N, C-alpha and C positions, 0 to 999 in steps of 0.2 A: 504494500500500500504506500502510496506517495505521502511524503511528509506535508503537513499543512498546519496552518494556524487559524485562529478565529479572531476576527476584528469585531470588537464590541464598541458600539458608539453610545455614550451616555452623556446627556446634556451637550451634544454637539462635539464632544471630545472623543477621538478614536484611540482605542487601546488594542494592542496585539498580544495575544496569548498563544503560546505553543500548545498543540494538542499532543500531550505526552501519553505513553502507554497506560499510565494509571487512569487517565481520563477515558481512553478508549475502552478499557476493561469495565470501568464504571458505567459507561454508556451501554455496553452490551449486556450487562447485568440488569440495568434499569429497563431497557426496551426489549430484552429477550431476543435480540437478533444482532447479527454482525454489523459492524459499521458500514462495510461495503454494500451489503444488501440494503441497509437503511437509506443510503444516499444514491443508490442506483435504481432500486425497484420500488421502494415505498417511502420516498422522501416526504417529510413533513416539516414545516417550519418549527414545530415543537422540538424536533431533533437538533436543529441548528442552535436554537436558543438554549436548550438544555446543555449542549456541548460548550457553548459560550460561558454559561453560568459555571459549569463544572471546571472548565479550564481556568477561569478567573479565580475560582476558589482554590484549585490545586496549585496555582501560582503563589498562594500565600495571602491573598486578599480576603478581607472580611466581607462576606456577602450576606444579604438577607435571604430568607427562604425563597425558593424560586418564584413563587407567585408574586411576592412583594418585590423581588428583584426585577421582574418583568415590567413593573410599573415605572421603573427608572430607566429602562433601556430604550434607545431610539431604534437601534438596528444591530443585527449580528450577521456577519458574512464570513464564509469560509474562504480562505485565500491560500494559494500554494506557498510553501515555505521557500524562501530564496535559497538556491544551492550555491554554496561558495566554490569558486573555481579551485581546482587542485594546483599546487605549485610545482 
């Protein structure tokens, strides 16, 4: 699976959070399906917002419970992680 991050916009301010293995496993446990299937066959905005919430939380930020957190979010977008060139 390609590496990606989630861009969370709150109050017009964009924040990028890496989607790490811990967040992927938490997603799969929460939704009872693999991440690849969720984003290819059965994509829902809930999946993207949940992954944004979980990635933000896993990065060490204090976040509200998801339903309250959603009240503060403008947008969540999955973006490819930049690949650094080899030297």
